[in-house]
ZAMARGU-4260 file (C-alpha; in steps of 0.2 Angstrom, whole numbers, plus 5000, padded with zeros to 4 digits):
<rodrens>
0) 4852/4778/5311 | 4858/4764/5298 | 4842/4766/5288 | 4842/4784/5286 | 4859/4784/5280
5) 4856/4772/5267 | 4839/4780/5261 | 4850/4799/5262 | 4862/4790/5249 | 4851/4784/5236
10) 4852/4792/5221 | 4870/4799/5222 | 4887/4793/5215 | 4890/4787/5235 | 4875/4781/5236
15) 4882/4769/5218 | 4897/4765/5225 | 4890/4757/5239 | 4877/4749/5228 | 4893/4742/5220
20) 4902/4735/5234 | 4884/4728/5239 | 4883/4717/5227 | 4901/4711/5224 | 4900/4706/5240
25) 4881/4696/5236 | 4890/4688/5225 | 4905/4682/5237 | 4892/4675/5249 | 4879/4669/5235
30) 4892/4657/5231 | 4895/4652/5245 | 4874/4650/5250 | 4871/4638/5232 | 4889/4627/5235
35) 4881/4625/5257 | 4862/4618/5249 | 4871/4606/5236 | 4883/4601/5246 | 4886/4582/5258
40) 4865/4582/5263 | 4850/4581/5250 | 4846/4597/5244 | 4828/4600/5253 | 4832/4597/5270
45) 4848/4609/5269 | 4836/4621/5260 | 4826/4618/5273 | 4836/4620/5287 | 4843/4636/5281
50) 4825/4644/5278 | 4820/4637/5298 | 4835/4645/5304 | 4834/4661/5296 | 4815/4665/5298
55) 4819/4662/5316 | 4830/4673/5316 | 4823/4688/5309 | 4805/4685/5317 | 4810/4695/5331
60) 4819/4708/5321 | 4802/4709/5313 | 4791/4709/5326 | 4800/4722/5337 | 4814/4730/5332
65) 4810/4738/5313 | 4794/4748/5310 | 4780/4738/5303 | 4773/4738/5287 | 4766/4748/5279
70) 4748/4742/5272 | 4751/4741/5256 | 4763/4731/5260 | 4754/4715/5263 | 4747/4708/5245
75) 4768/4714/5243 | 4773/4701/5253 | 4759/4688/5246 | 4768/4689/5229 | 4785/4688/5233
80) 4782/4673/5244 | 4773/4664/5229 | 4788/4668/5221 | 4803/4661/5231 | 4793/4646/5236
85) 4792/4641/5217 | 4809/4647/5214 | 4818/4638/5227 | 4806/4623/5222 | 4816/4624/5206
90) 4834/4624/5212 | 4832/4610/5226 | 4824/4602/5209 | 4839/4606/5199 | 4850/4603/5211
95) 4847/4586/5214 | 4846/4583/5195 | 4865/4590/5187 | 4881/4594/5193 | 4883/4608/5205
100) 4896/4614/5190 | 4886/4615/5177 | 4866/4619/5185 | 4873/4633/5194 | 4879/4644/5178
105) 4865/4641/5166 | 4854/4649/5181 | 4864/4663/5184 | 4867/4665/5165 | 4851/4667/5162
110) 4842/4679/5177 | 4855/4695/5172 | 4846/4694/5155 | 4830/4693/5161 | 4832/4706/5174
115) 4839/4720/5165 | 4825/4720/5151 | 4813/4718/5170 | 4820/4733/5175 | 4821/4741/5156
120) 4799/4739/5159 | 4796/4737/5177 | 4806/4753/5182 | 4813/4760/5165 | 4830/4757/5168
125) 4842/4759/5151 | 4860/4752/5148 | 4872/4760/5134 | 4878/4751/5123 | 4895/4747/5130
130) 4886/4740/5146 | 4875/4730/5134 | 4893/4724/5127 | 4898/4720/5145 | 4881/4711/5147
135) 4885/4698/5129 | 4901/4698/5137 | 4899/4689/5154 | 4885/4680/5147 | 4896/4672/5135
140) 4909/4667/5150 | 4895/4660/5161 | 4884/4648/5148 | 4903/4644/5141 | 4907/4638/5158
145) 4891/4625/5159 | 4895/4619/5140 | 4913/4617/5142 | 4906/4607/5160 | 4891/4598/5150
150) 4902/4593/5137 | 4916/4585/5151 | 4903/4580/5163 | 4906/4562/5170 | 4894/4560/5181
155) 4875/4561/5182 | 4873/4561/5165 | 4858/4554/5164 | 4849/4565/5170 | 4855/4581/5165
160) 4843/4588/5151 | 4827/4589/5163 | 4842/4597/5175 | 4848/4610/5161 | 4828/4614/5157
165) 4825/4617/5176 | 4842/4627/5177 | 4835/4638/5162 | 4815/4640/5172 | 4823/4646/5191
170) 4835/4656/5180 | 4819/4664/5174 | 4810/4664/5193 | 4830/4674/5198 | 4826/4686/5185
175) 4807/4686/5193 | 4810/4687/5210 | 4826/4701/5208 | 4814/4713/5200 | 4800/4709/5210
180) 4810/4709/5226 | 4818/4727/5219 | 4798/4736/5218 | 4796/4726/5236 | 4810/4734/5245
185) 4806/4754/5236 | 4788/4753/5240 | 4791/4754/5262 | 4799/4768/5268 | 4814/4754/5279
190) 4824/4745/5269 | 4825/4733/5284 | 4808/4731/5284 | 4808/4724/5271 | 4821/4715/5274
195) 4817/4707/5291 | 4799/4701/5285 | 4803/4693/5271 | 4817/4684/5280 | 4805/4678/5295
200) 4787/4673/5280 | 4799/4664/5267 | 4806/4651/5284 | 4788/4648/5283 | 4784/4636/5269
205) 4802/4624/5265 | 4805/4617/5285 | 4790/4606/5284 | 4792/4596/5270 | 4812/4596/5275
210) 4804/4589/5291 | 4795/4578/5282 | 4807/4571/5267 | 4819/4568/5282 | 4807/4558/5295
215) 4806/4548/5279 | 4824/4543/5273 | 4821/4532/5292 | 4840/4527/5298 | 4848/4532/5283
220) 4843/4553/5287 | 4858/4563/5294 | 4857/4568/5312 | 4851/4583/5315 | 4867/4592/5324
225) 4875/4596/5308 | 4860/4597/5298 | 4855/4612/5310 | 4874/4617/5311 | 4875/4619/5291
230) 4856/4629/5292 | 4862/4641/5306 | 4877/4646/5293 | 4869/4643/5278 | 4856/4658/5285
235) 4869/4669/5289 | 4875/4668/5274 | 4858/4672/5266 | 4857/4690/5279 | 4874/4692/5269
240) 4866/4688/5251 | 4851/4693/5246 | 4852/4707/5258 | 4866/4716/5250 | 4857/4714/5233
245) 4841/4720/5239 | 4850/4734/5245 | 4861/4739/5231 | 4843/4740/5220 | 4838/4753/5232
250) 4852/4764/5231 | 4854/4759/5212 | 4849/4752/5198 | 4843/4736/5197 | 4849/4729/5181
255) 4866/4732/5189 | 4866/4725/5206 | 4860/4709/5192 | 4873/4708/5185 | 4887/4712/5195
260) 4878/4696/5209 | 4881/4682/5194 | 4901/4687/5194 | 4895/4676/5209 | 4897/4661/5195
265) 4918/4662/5198 | 4920/4661/5216 | 4906/4645/5213 | 4917/4639/5202 | 4932/4638/5214
270) 4920/4632/5229 | 4916/4618/5216 | 4934/4614/5215 | 4941/4617/5233 | 4927/4611/5242
275) 4918/4600/5233 | 4935/4591/5222 | 4927/4596/5205 | 4939/4597/5190 | 4943/4615/5184
280) 4956/4615/5171 | 4963/4629/5160 | 4948/4632/5149 | 4936/4634/5164 | 4948/4648/5171
285) 4948/4659/5157 | 4930/4657/5154 | 4930/4663/5174 | 4940/4678/5169 | 4929/4683/5156
290) 4915/4682/5167 | 4922/4695/5177 | 4929/4706/5161 | 4910/4705/5158 | 4906/4714/5173
295) 4920/4727/5174 | 4912/4733/5157 | 4895/4734/5163 | 4900/4744/5178 | 4914/4754/5167
300) 4902/4758/5153 | 4887/4766/5165
</rodrens>
């Protein structure tokens, strides 16, 4: 059984390697997920469609496949639900106010720093001096990318201040949900119980608001077919992205998984260039290389 195999890897060198693969996979998929939400549809509608799809897909697994949560898990799920709802509201607001290539690096750069600190207090995890150097290199690349995008940004400059503030607060919530969800997935016997129930209950909040918003758009509202197709694909990506990083935090250090996931900024910049037609130059490529170097230092310094 997959659950038994994963649990047998906890705390082992093999588990460390699997966690590395999972965290990097989450990075790629998270960049895709962010682009899907920021894409051509209203971010609120995209998020509502994605949440509705993954909630519906997770429901039969949660109710009929995985073991039911232990009694102590219900209170944990309440906390998880509240944190993620607030995070999604803040993220959608940030995407509404600012350009994707400015907002995304600030969100993802703030998250790992506070996640590492939170993992120290919650799980007693520590980083070596070399790993802290890697964190600083990665953050220099991420925030350098945000500053570069800020300087040369042409569109949405009038709302950039509030967008950056929202991005910063969203990053704090990234750290909060990363550490709290890691606590949650470690608190249940079967990690897939946590994941299935998380996706089912997390899909409850945003779809009603998104539907209300869609109804109020009148003649200019997008057709439901393409929107729900995006939601279905986004739901599958969310399973891979969030599921991967949460399993990584079960198998190995929360802080390392949080840092490695933030190489998603590199992939997000590439998506912004290739898909969203946002400008990428040699300086930004150098900054993306700095992010990747920081992640390598964190991994090699452990």
